[in-house]
C-alpha positions in Angstrom: 0.0 0.0 0.0 1.3 3.4 -0.9 1.0 6.0 1.8 0.6 9.7 1.3 3.2 11.6 3.3 3.3 15.4 3.9 6.7 16.7 5.0 7.0 20.3 6.4 10.5 21.4 5.2 12.0 20.7 1.8 15.7 20.9 2.8 16.5 18.2 5.4 13.0 16.8 4.8 14.0 15.8 1.3 16.2 13.1 2.7 13.3 11.4 4.4 11.2 12.2 1.4 13.6 10.5 -1.0 13.7 7.4 1.2 9.9 7.2 1.1 9.8 7.8 -2.7 12.3 5.0 -3.2 10.0 2.7 -1.2 7.1 3.6 -3.5 5.2 6.1 -1.3 3.9 9.5 -2.3 5.4 12.7 -0.8 4.4 16.3 -0.7 7.1 18.8 0.5 6.0 22.0 2.1 8.3 25.0 1.4 8.5 28.5 0.1 6.9 29.4 -3.2 10.1 29.6 -5.3 11.4 26.3 -3.9 8.0 24.6 -4.6 8.2 25.9 -8.2 11.7 24.5 -8.6 10.9 21.1 -7.1 7.7 20.8 -9.2 9.6 21.6 -12.3 12.8 19.6 -11.7 12.2 17.3 -8.7 14.8 16.9 -5.9 18.3 15.4 -5.9 19.8 13.8 -2.8 23.5 12.9 -3.0 24.4 9.9 -0.8 27.5 7.7 -0.6 26.9 3.9 -0.8 28.9 1.6 1.4 32.2 0.8 -0.3 32.0 3.6 -2.9 34.2 6.7 -3.0 31.8 9.0 -4.8 28.3 10.2 -3.8 25.4 9.0 -6.0 22.8 11.4 -7.1 19.3 10.0 -6.4 16.7 12.0 -8.4 13.1 12.0 -7.4 12.0 12.0 -11.1 13.5 8.5 -11.4 11.8 7.0 -8.3 8.6 5.0 -8.1 6.8 7.4 -5.6 5.2 10.6 -6.7 6.7 13.9 -5.5 5.0 17.3 -5.3 5.7 20.5 -3.5 3.4 23.2 -2.2 3.3 26.3 0.1 1.9 26.0 3.6 -1.4 27.7 2.8 -2.1 25.0 0.2 -1.9 22.2 2.6 -5.0 20.0 2.8 -4.2 17.9 5.9 -7.0 15.4 5.4 -5.3 14.1 2.2 -2.4 12.6 4.1 -1.6 9.5 6.2 1.5 10.8 7.9 3.1 14.2 8.5 6.9 14.6 8.8 8.0 17.7 10.8 11.4 18.7 9.3 11.6 22.4 9.7 13.7 24.2 12.3 11.6 24.8 15.4 11.4 28.7 15.1 9.8 28.3 11.7 6.6 26.8 13.2 5.8 30.1 14.9 5.2 31.7 11.4 1.5 32.3 10.9 1.3 30.3 7.7 3.0 27.3 9.2 1.0 27.6 12.4 -2.2 27.5 10.4 -1.1 24.3 8.6 -0.3 22.8 12.0 -3.7 23.6 13.3 -5.3 21.7 10.4 -3.0 18.8 11.0 -3.7 18.6 14.7 -7.5 18.9 14.2 -7.4 16.0 11.7 -5.2 13.9 14.1 -2.8 13.0 11.4 0.1 11.0 12.9 3.2 13.3 13.1 6.8 12.1 12.9 9.1 14.8 14.0 12.7 14.8 12.7 13.5 18.1 14.4 16.4 18.4 16.8 14.1 20.2 19.1 11.3 17.8 20.2 7.8 19.1 19.9 6.5 20.0 23.4 3.7 17.5 22.7 6.1 14.6 22.5 7.8 15.6 25.8 4.3 15.2 27.5 4.7 11.5 26.8 7.5 11.2 29.3 5.9 10.5 32.7 8.7 11.8 34.9 9.1 15.1 33.0 7.2 18.3 34.1 6.8 20.2 30.9 5.2 23.3 32.5 8.6 24.9 33.0 10.0 24.3 29.5 8.2 26.9 27.5 11.2 29.3 27.6 13.2 27.0 25.4 10.6 27.3 22.5 10.1 30.2 20.1 6.3 29.8 20.6 5.3 26.8 22.7 1.6 27.3 22.0 1.9 26.0 18.5 1.9 22.5 20.0 -1.2 23.0 22.2 -3.7 21.4 19.9 -1.8 18.2 19.3 -2.7 14.8 20.9 0.5 13.1 22.3 -0.9 9.8 21.0 -0.3 11.0 17.4 3.1 12.6 17.9 6.4 10.8 17.9 10.1 11.8 17.6 12.8 10.6 15.3 16.4 11.3 16.0 17.8 13.2 13.0 21.1 11.5 13.1 21.9 11.6 9.4 24.0 14.7 8.6 23.0 16.5 5.5 23.2 20.0 4.0 22.3 22.1 1.0 25.5 22.9 -0.9 25.5 26.8 -1.0 26.6 26.9 -4.6 23.8 24.6 -5.8 20.1 25.1 -6.3 17.6 24.7 -3.5 16.4 21.2 -4.6 19.8 19.5 -3.9 20.8 17.9 -0.6 24.2 16.4 0.1 24.4 13.7 2.8 27.6 13.8 4.7 26.9 11.1 7.3 24.4 8.5 6.1 23.3 7.0 9.5 19.8 5.9 10.3 16.7 7.7 11.4 15.8 6.3 14.9 12.2 6.8 15.8 10.1 6.0 18.9 6.8 4.3 18.5 3.5 6.1 18.5 0.9 5.5 21.3 -1.8 5.1 18.7 -1.8 1.5 17.2 -3.0 2.5 13.7 -0.2 5.2 13.5 2.3 2.5 14.6 1.2 0.3 11.7 2.1 3.0 9.3 5.4 3.5 10.9 6.3 -0.2 10.8 5.2 -0.5 7.2 7.4 2.4 6.2 10.3 0.9 8.1 9.9 -2.4 6.2 9.5 -0.8 2.8 12.5 1.5 3.2 14.6 -1.5 4.4 13.7 -3.5 1.3 14.9 -0.8 -1.2 17.8 -1.7 -3.4 19.8 0.4 -5.8 21.7 -1.6 -8.5 20.9 -4.6 -6.3 22.7 -3.0 -3.4 21.5 -1.9 0.1 20.9 1.9 0.4 22.0 3.7 3.5 19.7 5.7 5.8 17.0 3.4 7.2 14.0 4.2 9.3 14.3 2.2 12.6 11.4 2.0 15.0 12.0 1.5 18.8 9.6 0.7 21.6 11.5 3.1 24.0 10.4 6.7 23.8 13.8 7.7 25.0 15.9 6.4 22.1 15.6 9.7 20.1 16.7 11.6 23.2 20.2 10.1 22.6 20.7 13.0 20.1 20.7 15.5 23.0 24.1 14.4 24.1 25.5 14.8 20.6 23.9 18.3 20.2 25.2 19.6 23.5 28.7 18.1 22.9 29.2 19.1 19.3 26.5 21.1 17.5 26.0 23.9 20.0 29.7 24.0 20.9 30.3 24.8 17.2 29.1 28.3 18.2 31.9 30.3 19.7 32.5 33.9 20.7 34.4 34.3 17.4 34.1 32.3 14.2 32.1 29.0 14.1 34.1 25.9 14.3 33.4 22.4 12.9 31.7 19.8 15.0 34.9 17.7 14.8 36.9 20.6 16.4 34.2 21.2 19.0 34.4 17.6 20.1 38.1 16.8 19.7 39.7 20.1 20.9 39.1 18.9 24.5 38.0 15.3 24.4 37.8 14.9 28.2 35.4 17.9 28.5 33.4 16.6 25.6 33.1 13.2 27.3 32.0 14.8 30.5 29.2 16.9 28.8 28.1 13.9 26.7 27.8 11.6 29.7 26.1 14.2 31.8 23.3 14.6 29.3 23.0 10.8 29.0 22.6 10.7 32.8 19.9 13.3 32.6 17.9 11.1 30.1 18.3 8.2 32.5 16.9 10.2 35.3 13.8 10.7 33.1 13.5 6.9 32.6 15.9 6.1 29.7 17.8 2.8 29.9 21.6 2.9 29.4 21.1 1.0 26.2 19.0 3.8 24.7 22.2 5.9 24.4 24.9 5.9 21.8 28.3 5.3 23.5 30.5 8.4 23.6 33.4 6.7 21.8 31.2 5.8 18.9 30.0 9.4 18.6 33.5 10.8 18.9 34.6 8.6 16.1 31.7 9.7 13.9 32.4 13.3 14.7 35.9 13.1 13.1 34.1 13.2 9.7 31.9 16.2 10.6 34.2 18.9 9.1 31.7 21.7 8.9 30.1 23.8 11.6 26.6 22.7 12.7 23.5 24.1 11.1 22.9 26.0 14.3 26.4 27.6 14.1 26.0 28.5 10.5 22.6 30.1 11.1 24.0 32.2 14.0 27.0 33.2 11.9 24.6 34.3 9.1 22.8 36.6 11.5 19.8 34.5 12.5 17.9 36.0 15.5 16.4 32.6 16.5 17.6 29.0 16.3 16.4 25.7 17.9 17.4 25.8 21.6 17.9 22.3 22.7 20.7 23.6 24.9 18.2 25.7 26.8 15.8 22.8 27.0 18.5 20.5 28.5 19.5 23.3 30.9 15.9 23.7 32.2 15.4 20.0 32.6 18.7 19.7 34.5 17.8 22.5 36.9 14.3 21.0 37.5 15.9 17.7 38.4 18.4 19.4 40.7 21.3 18.6 38.3 22.7 22.0 37.1 25.8 21.9 34.9 28.4 24.7 34.6 29.4 23.3 31.2 25.8 23.5 29.9 25.4 26.9 31.4 28.5 28.1 29.6 27.2 26.8 26.2 23.8 28.5 26.8 25.5 31.8 27.7 27.7 31.8 24.5 24.7 31.0 22.3 22.6 33.7 24.0 25.4 36.3 23.5 25.7 35.6 19.8 22.0 35.6 19.2 21.6 38.9 21.1 24.4 40.4 18.9 22.3 39.4 15.9 19.2 41.2 17.2 20.9 44.4 18.3 
């Protein structure tokens, strides 16, 4: 059965979209008008490196079995879709056109798979030991999530690293680290069936009779996607400095002992909320992967480009740590640096 999938965000979202198209499902990407025109005219191109190959392959949507379209937010008809992927940066959801689309999605109770670094506040309400009432300050506008039912919201760890090459057109995505999307189950059983069907269909895809990287993996534990928090606080946010942004590799490996301490602290925070040690990714495995992350994080690039708002997982972790009586000077330092740089962009 071919599912109809709506993905909010045509940049990083085109990676998940391409995997769904390869598996024979239909995808609509929600984006700005000019990008929608470009995609509807020429499709998308995702460049990904197959295991054992030296060069990236270009996977073009126009050559895949699923159908791809693109539209602007005000043209979204939520009732037409079986699943929604949330792939925009968290501050973008506060824009009135996106917010209106979210209202329609929430009212229709369409299952939502978030691949944001910043978890929707609705998802955090699924964690019994977490008091979400004090976390609003970490969101650009927490009220955009008020209408959603936690049973139809799940979180997927956006572990694959990808970016739009600045010299290329806006329908091209380059995958630098082709790891898997790791998602928690839904609470709703019908939504879970969709998720497991997509997992199986994506796993079965072959290209020239070869396995294709970047799978969708479904886990029973709602804490598995939170393993990304350790990576974000250790590498991504520490790419932001008081001077020029640095690569994730340099953020992690310039002081490996400090990086390990931050990483393991955030892991311990997740375990206080109910995560099992096996839900986490070991630090050494992350540190090894970080050696290939030679560019600053998307958050660091956004701050350097003058963005007044970015996703603030650093603030979210800081607030949770304080609520649990586990404040961290290292986390506070990261938050302060990011705050300073964003304030500089506003003034």
